[in-house]
Legacy VTK file of the C-alpha trace (Angstrom):
# vtk DataFile Version 3.0
C-alpha trace
ASCII
DATASET POLYDATA
POINTS 436 float
84.700 100.652 75.654
83.478 103.254 77.918
80.398 105.488 77.530
80.921 109.312 76.649
78.332 110.876 78.957
78.772 114.406 76.894
77.485 112.908 73.663
74.940 110.511 75.085
71.948 112.782 73.910
73.244 112.539 70.406
73.715 109.111 70.555
70.356 108.405 71.717
69.111 110.421 68.592
71.235 108.289 66.351
70.475 105.039 67.846
67.847 104.079 65.266
69.637 105.527 62.173
72.429 102.874 62.324
70.107 100.162 62.799
68.109 101.277 59.635
71.521 101.263 57.777
72.441 97.952 58.841
69.043 96.595 58.122
69.506 97.887 54.339
72.955 96.277 54.420
71.960 92.740 55.283
68.738 91.290 56.397
70.644 88.539 58.287
71.723 90.975 61.112
69.396 92.441 63.570
70.631 95.111 66.348
69.095 95.454 69.639
70.612 97.458 72.596
73.557 100.002 72.881
76.564 98.270 74.636
78.793 101.402 74.822
80.240 104.261 72.982
83.259 106.262 72.668
85.433 108.609 70.340
85.341 106.383 67.355
81.792 105.076 67.501
79.058 103.104 69.235
78.780 99.401 69.849
75.502 97.627 69.594
74.406 94.202 70.557
73.561 92.249 67.549
72.267 88.837 66.178
73.385 87.222 63.152
71.013 84.857 61.348
72.750 82.183 59.551
70.495 79.253 58.468
68.583 78.168 61.667
71.288 79.471 63.851
71.519 82.562 65.777
74.740 84.093 67.048
75.138 87.241 69.217
77.527 89.584 67.907
78.961 93.290 68.642
78.439 95.785 65.796
80.610 98.775 65.909
79.276 101.774 64.105
81.885 104.559 63.346
81.256 108.190 64.260
82.414 108.960 60.562
82.339 106.806 57.397
86.074 105.782 57.284
86.628 105.915 61.191
87.128 102.364 61.696
89.537 101.697 58.761
92.645 101.631 61.044
91.047 99.314 63.450
89.950 96.839 60.792
93.439 96.609 59.381
94.800 96.140 62.853
92.383 93.237 63.742
93.194 91.583 60.372
96.967 91.855 61.135
96.894 90.773 64.827
94.945 87.477 64.718
95.190 85.917 68.262
93.069 84.077 70.783
92.960 87.061 73.123
92.484 89.661 70.513
88.743 90.278 69.646
87.787 88.509 66.484
86.591 90.392 63.260
83.692 88.667 61.826
82.490 91.014 59.007
82.816 94.308 57.583
83.263 97.213 56.607
79.415 97.333 55.908
77.925 100.012 53.842
78.109 102.618 56.720
81.674 101.541 57.714
80.488 99.199 60.625
82.436 96.196 61.746
80.773 93.228 62.952
83.007 91.662 65.912
82.988 88.772 68.230
80.535 89.401 71.218
82.072 88.931 74.790
79.083 87.592 76.625
80.510 88.583 80.097
80.966 92.110 79.225
83.996 93.974 80.119
86.438 94.062 83.055
85.156 97.475 83.740
81.645 95.984 84.325
83.246 93.371 86.641
84.878 95.865 88.700
81.774 97.882 89.180
80.769 95.055 91.567
84.050 93.556 92.898
87.753 93.126 92.802
89.691 90.127 90.923
91.058 87.469 93.171
94.833 87.210 92.879
94.741 83.709 91.176
92.083 84.743 88.636
93.778 87.992 87.771
96.937 86.125 87.139
95.441 84.030 84.404
93.538 86.843 82.927
97.149 89.058 82.768
98.843 85.841 81.338
96.379 85.795 78.426
96.551 89.494 77.789
100.456 89.592 77.916
100.476 86.858 75.297
98.261 89.162 72.975
100.441 92.110 73.738
103.642 90.178 72.813
102.247 89.306 69.282
101.257 92.890 68.734
104.558 94.179 69.957
106.509 91.566 67.559
104.742 93.154 64.834
106.144 96.663 65.614
102.796 97.959 66.922
101.099 98.850 70.165
97.551 98.743 71.166
97.408 102.342 72.540
94.421 102.323 74.963
94.418 99.421 77.293
91.912 99.789 80.252
89.285 97.946 81.997
86.628 99.044 79.406
88.676 97.712 76.567
89.420 94.009 78.042
86.220 91.849 77.098
85.266 88.973 79.199
84.135 85.623 77.786
82.662 82.367 79.246
84.950 80.560 77.284
88.330 81.313 75.827
89.430 83.886 78.374
89.804 87.384 77.997
90.097 89.562 74.782
91.593 92.905 73.867
88.995 95.426 72.610
89.070 98.617 70.694
91.917 98.735 68.255
91.078 102.141 66.773
94.131 103.662 68.563
96.618 100.912 67.447
99.645 102.175 65.641
103.282 101.501 64.837
105.586 101.907 67.803
107.578 104.501 66.150
107.736 106.897 69.084
105.188 109.290 67.764
102.988 111.279 70.059
99.733 109.420 71.270
96.861 111.937 72.095
94.151 109.606 72.477
93.928 106.898 75.204
92.648 106.772 78.707
94.779 109.133 80.872
94.197 107.264 84.257
95.764 104.072 82.735
98.192 105.658 80.053
100.189 107.950 82.356
102.420 110.743 81.250
104.232 108.508 78.719
102.080 109.519 75.711
104.113 108.269 72.859
103.966 105.071 70.584
106.151 102.945 72.772
105.482 99.359 74.079
105.995 100.768 77.523
102.603 102.500 77.164
100.808 99.367 76.706
102.790 97.809 79.726
102.060 100.868 82.032
98.452 100.673 81.094
98.038 97.013 81.654
100.006 97.128 85.101
97.621 99.927 86.226
94.614 98.063 84.920
95.662 95.260 87.078
95.960 97.322 90.142
92.583 98.533 89.586
91.374 94.886 89.322
93.320 93.709 92.274
92.059 96.606 94.686
93.574 98.072 97.754
95.085 94.982 99.781
94.097 94.354 103.310
97.204 94.744 105.520
96.951 91.035 106.538
96.644 89.734 103.058
100.466 89.753 102.528
100.603 87.855 99.291
98.256 90.501 97.667
100.020 93.450 99.234
103.434 92.411 97.909
102.159 91.812 94.330
100.385 95.284 94.712
103.790 96.801 95.535
105.455 95.086 92.542
102.883 96.361 90.199
103.028 99.957 91.494
106.757 99.804 91.090
106.425 98.970 87.334
104.089 101.790 86.867
106.185 104.271 88.753
109.490 103.034 86.345
107.417 103.572 83.228
106.213 107.122 84.495
109.825 107.867 85.033
110.684 106.993 81.464
112.920 103.908 82.631
113.563 100.687 80.624
110.925 98.310 81.486
109.605 95.127 79.409
106.718 92.768 79.334
108.973 89.907 80.756
109.129 91.973 83.937
105.425 92.166 84.158
105.377 88.249 83.364
107.584 87.956 86.627
105.184 89.827 88.572
102.448 87.559 87.252
104.379 84.402 88.311
104.424 85.752 91.943
100.736 86.039 91.815
100.503 82.181 91.660
100.381 79.744 94.598
104.315 79.678 95.112
105.917 82.900 96.156
109.582 83.530 94.752
112.159 83.677 97.492
112.808 87.559 96.460
109.444 88.300 97.690
109.857 87.041 101.030
111.189 89.616 103.636
112.122 88.841 107.292
110.344 91.771 108.626
106.978 90.570 107.023
104.735 87.546 107.784
103.912 87.224 104.019
104.125 84.393 101.596
101.020 82.534 102.698
98.152 81.423 100.775
95.644 83.845 99.164
93.437 84.349 102.339
91.133 87.265 102.586
90.257 87.899 106.349
86.552 87.979 107.111
87.170 91.324 108.908
89.984 93.609 109.890
92.407 91.598 112.279
91.206 90.687 114.557
88.516 90.164 117.373
90.016 89.403 120.454
89.751 85.841 121.252
86.878 84.756 123.712
89.420 83.690 126.223
89.160 87.168 127.606
86.505 89.892 127.637
86.990 93.392 125.967
87.031 94.971 129.070
90.030 92.983 130.276
92.012 94.260 127.366
92.004 98.031 128.239
95.610 99.224 128.191
95.651 100.163 131.869
97.454 98.433 134.821
95.066 99.211 137.341
94.013 95.521 137.748
97.228 93.996 137.056
98.901 94.161 140.597
95.662 92.281 142.295
95.933 89.663 139.377
99.674 89.120 140.071
99.158 88.793 143.916
96.436 86.152 143.472
98.492 84.458 140.747
101.494 84.265 142.944
99.613 82.568 145.767
98.028 79.860 143.231
101.414 79.324 141.809
102.936 78.699 145.179
100.302 76.286 146.145
100.685 74.370 142.679
104.526 74.558 143.064
104.033 72.690 146.574
102.142 70.142 144.991
104.648 69.565 142.084
107.308 69.084 144.765
105.417 66.234 146.203
104.281 64.666 142.742
107.292 65.433 140.681
105.354 66.798 137.676
107.550 68.237 135.059
105.129 71.063 134.005
106.786 73.799 136.168
110.657 74.464 136.351
112.789 77.185 138.106
113.886 79.884 135.547
117.510 80.337 135.455
118.179 83.975 136.425
119.861 86.134 134.178
122.631 88.713 135.555
121.001 90.969 138.050
117.786 88.966 138.200
116.375 87.212 141.022
114.919 83.569 140.403
111.263 83.293 139.877
108.711 80.485 139.517
107.679 80.159 135.717
105.103 77.564 134.137
105.837 76.295 130.672
103.141 74.867 128.230
103.075 73.790 124.640
102.069 76.630 122.200
98.934 74.541 121.120
97.641 74.754 124.654
97.859 78.588 124.570
95.537 78.599 121.540
93.016 76.301 123.065
92.859 78.557 126.216
92.121 81.503 123.953
89.666 79.574 121.641
91.645 79.958 118.721
92.961 77.386 116.232
96.188 77.619 114.173
96.424 75.996 110.773
99.999 75.282 110.214
99.415 74.306 106.694
98.079 77.682 105.681
99.383 80.020 108.081
96.122 81.150 109.145
94.585 81.756 112.771
90.991 81.077 113.494
89.341 82.886 116.460
85.839 83.012 118.061
84.425 86.723 118.502
82.080 87.754 121.545
79.145 86.551 119.428
80.673 83.077 118.639
81.104 83.741 115.145
84.499 82.294 113.593
86.950 84.584 111.518
89.949 83.574 109.752
93.208 85.675 109.305
96.226 85.173 107.500
98.921 85.998 109.843
101.873 83.724 108.380
102.603 81.141 106.003
102.798 77.316 105.707
105.052 75.776 108.415
104.787 78.637 110.918
103.894 77.813 114.358
101.709 80.141 116.794
100.944 80.803 120.359
98.808 83.429 122.116
100.007 84.898 125.576
100.877 88.255 127.150
104.111 88.980 125.586
104.439 92.664 126.465
103.366 92.293 130.109
100.479 94.606 129.690
97.624 92.123 130.787
96.747 91.421 127.158
97.359 88.234 125.336
98.169 88.452 121.699
99.307 86.510 118.869
103.080 85.293 118.310
104.319 83.365 115.175
107.533 81.495 114.977
108.986 80.727 111.591
111.255 77.603 111.864
112.781 78.049 108.457
114.316 81.405 109.497
114.185 81.037 113.251
112.288 84.366 113.622
109.585 85.212 116.105
106.830 87.673 115.135
105.172 89.143 118.051
101.939 91.022 117.501
101.301 94.171 119.765
97.444 93.995 119.730
94.420 92.681 118.118
93.262 95.729 116.365
93.649 96.540 112.613
96.745 98.533 113.391
98.557 95.802 114.935
102.163 95.657 114.159
104.432 92.348 114.382
108.005 92.916 115.649
110.550 90.315 114.243
113.001 88.783 116.589
115.679 86.107 115.821
115.488 83.039 118.231
118.034 80.544 119.167
117.008 76.760 119.948
115.049 73.807 118.591
112.183 73.816 116.425
109.316 73.170 119.016
107.420 76.095 120.167
106.838 76.389 124.008
105.534 79.268 126.088
107.178 80.225 129.316
104.961 82.490 131.738
106.366 83.986 135.039
104.577 84.649 138.232
103.716 88.210 137.037
101.808 86.724 133.958
104.513 87.823 131.251
105.351 85.286 128.660
108.293 84.569 126.404
108.682 82.138 123.617
110.805 79.080 124.259
112.392 76.747 121.540
113.250 73.135 122.094
LINES 1 437
436 0 1 2 3 4 5 6 7 8 9 10 11 12 13 14 15 16 17 18 19 20 21 22 23 24 25 26 27 28 29 30 31 32 33 34 35 36 37 38 39 40 41 42 43 44 45 46 47 48 49 50 51 52 53 54 55 56 57 58 59 60 61 62 63 64 65 66 67 68 69 70 71 72 73 74 75 76 77 78 79 80 81 82 83 84 85 86 87 88 89 90 91 92 93 94 95 96 97 98 99 100 101 102 103 104 105 106 107 108 109 110 111 112 113 114 115 116 117 118 119 120 121 122 123 124 125 126 127 128 129 130 131 132 133 134 135 136 137 138 139 140 141 142 143 144 145 146 147 148 149 150 151 152 153 154 155 156 157 158 159 160 161 162 163 164 165 166 167 168 169 170 171 172 173 174 175 176 177 178 179 180 181 182 183 184 185 186 187 188 189 190 191 192 193 194 195 196 197 198 199 200 201 202 203 204 205 206 207 208 209 210 211 212 213 214 215 216 217 218 219 220 221 222 223 224 225 226 227 228 229 230 231 232 233 234 235 236 237 238 239 240 241 242 243 244 245 246 247 248 249 250 251 252 253 254 255 256 257 258 259 260 261 262 263 264 265 266 267 268 269 270 271 272 273 274 275 276 277 278 279 280 281 282 283 284 285 286 287 288 289 290 291 292 293 294 295 296 297 298 299 300 301 302 303 304 305 306 307 308 309 310 311 312 313 314 315 316 317 318 319 320 321 322 323 324 325 326 327 328 329 330 331 332 333 334 335 336 337 338 339 340 341 342 343 344 345 346 347 348 349 350 351 352 353 354 355 356 357 358 359 360 361 362 363 364 365 366 367 368 369 370 371 372 373 374 375 376 377 378 379 380 381 382 383 384 385 386 387 388 389 390 391 392 393 394 395 396 397 398 399 400 401 402 403 404 405 406 407 408 409 410 411 412 413 414 415 416 417 418 419 420 421 422 423 424 425 426 427 428 429 430 431 432 433 434 435
């Protein structure tokens, strides 16, 4: 339950009054600090003394004597593991004694950090189960938001604050948190669906451009919210399917050929990405001033090495078969893994993650593909800068990154050939992927 700053002064004046009233009501209940407040009342942390045991509870004191009658009836109707439990009440002043969520609310959690995708999936699964029970009774919660989701050390999350619960009869709903409720302010199950989806978006946070799994989930939640706002037909089962996509296995309909997504939930340690230590930052300036001298030196070296190959018969080099209108040139081929070694990078094919060392020698990890992909680092665009390329054997698509900065783009290109990735580099330093 969120704090109403406009009435904070009056709450402070009233803080001792509810405690006195409750003390007269029962000597086994002691109040301490204020946990939160809203339109319908204030919530205090309390302790129930039963025999020799002390149990922490939440005591909700109404802003008017009968202000919590609707909430009490709703809590008695919707008994569910993920609906806050009513322990006692109403007391003499109309207060309700409720289960205490020892980890605070989701709003408290989001004040410090976002929620990882896997954890958010479990939380949403529990809350959807609670909403299904409420909706099956023909009611709605009416005010789902991070402040009204309690977190417990055991037992999972719990829906809080049922003061706005009502039959889903299409009547106007004036209460609720506008940011999460949206424009559809009527007693309709879609109001809860929209509010929970918007809450999930807040908990998820804005995805990093390289965390493709999180980005796809974010887009699907955004689409659900937009459809609710457009007064389209949307059901809880659709939100459940989005939650399923948040788990380890990504459904096929989430995998798009123009994205490198579908990998594990990997959060980059920084924006993709620090240039590998195989080259200095100065060497990556987008200028061709130093390209010609390097080409000449490289050509001389390759000619010398080629002469040695003719003598020893080594299979590392081969003559490139010229295309129409192209003259033959000497090229060198090397396994993709060797290009990563030269660039001081490591590719984890089981996770689709590349690890590189920055200039200070620190290792950073980046989700750049998914399990089973192959990677290489070379100068794909002939600009003197070696960048990352990723090949996906399952679709025979090659993804070529154009830089190492946070705005890098990965262009997809279909390839023909085998499943083993090699890199072919000509005498000018330009590289292309080769499949065998």
